[in-house]
C-alpha distance (Angstrom), angle and dihedral (degrees) to the residues before:
residue distance angle dihedral
M1 . . .
S2 3.80 . .
D3 3.75 118.2 .
Y4 3.82 93.1 -122.7
I5 3.88 91.3 53.7
R6 3.84 89.5 49.2
E7 3.83 89.8 50.9
V8 3.84 90.9 51.9
R9 3.78 90.3 50.4
E10 3.78 91.1 47.0
K11 3.83 93.7 50.5
V12 3.80 101.7 41.0
G13 3.76 107.3 14.1
N14 3.87 100.6 -119.9
M15 3.73 137.5 85.1
P16 3.79 129.0 -108.0
L17 3.78 109.2 -136.7
V18 3.74 96.1 -160.9
V19 3.87 118.4 25.0
S20 3.81 132.7 166.5
V21 3.71 130.7 174.9
A22 3.77 103.6 -112.9
G23 3.78 98.3 -175.8
C24 3.73 150.8 -27.6
L25 3.85 124.5 -133.0
I26 3.89 123.9 -169.9
R27 3.63 97.3 -150.6
Q28 3.81 112.6 179.0
H29 3.80 138.5 4.2
V30 3.80 116.6 -146.8
T31 3.75 131.0 -174.8
Y32 3.81 113.3 -162.3
P33 3.84 123.6 -148.2
N34 3.76 91.1 -103.5
G35 3.97 89.9 58.4
D36 3.74 96.8 -105.5
E37 3.81 113.4 139.9
V38 3.78 129.5 -154.4
Y39 3.72 138.6 179.5
F40 3.85 120.7 -150.3
V41 3.76 110.7 -135.9
N42 3.69 129.1 -165.9
L43 3.85 119.6 -160.6
I44 3.87 112.0 -162.3
F45 3.73 114.1 -149.4
E46 3.77 125.5 -163.6
C47 3.77 110.7 -150.3
R48 3.77 129.1 -178.9
N49 3.87 127.2 178.6
F50 3.75 117.1 9.9
E51 3.73 130.8 -159.1
G52 3.77 121.5 -148.0
T53 3.87 129.3 25.7
M54 3.79 123.8 -65.0
K55 3.76 114.9 -118.7
V56 3.79 135.5 168.0
N57 3.85 104.8 -102.1
D58 3.76 102.1 173.3
H59 3.80 149.3 26.4
E60 3.74 91.2 -95.7
S61 3.92 95.1 74.8
R62 3.72 133.8 47.7
E63 3.91 98.9 -178.4
L64 3.84 139.2 4.8
K65 3.69 128.6 -145.8
F66 3.76 142.1 150.5
F67 3.82 121.1 -124.7
A68 3.72 133.8 -171.5
S69 3.80 109.4 -112.8
D70 3.82 91.1 -116.0
S71 3.86 94.9 52.3
L72 3.78 102.9 46.8
P73 3.85 122.1 154.4
P74 3.80 120.2 -115.8
L75 3.76 110.8 -61.6
T76 3.83 130.6 -142.4
A77 3.75 116.7 -113.5
S78 3.86 89.1 -108.6
N79 3.90 91.8 56.5
E80 3.72 99.8 45.6
P81 3.83 96.3 78.3
I82 3.82 89.3 49.0
V83 3.95 93.5 51.1
A84 3.92 90.3 43.4
T85 3.86 92.2 50.5
Y86 3.80 98.1 45.4
F87 3.74 104.8 26.7
G88 3.80 105.2 20.8
């Protein structure tokens, strides 16, 4: 099983039947006071057709829903560039 399919299963409890990596965005570079450096990276997955039932599986989500690309809920500032790049 591909790592990204396993990640979807871990997060939402169901299995994408067709998945492709749509993109990768390096979002932010941070240097911590101790000198450690990190880059925040977002992988964008395109998923179509799922089997199973979605459910919240961890502390990172409160609710799961599908939305049409033209009727998305309000987005956070960090998510707006992702949606504009891949769905705009």
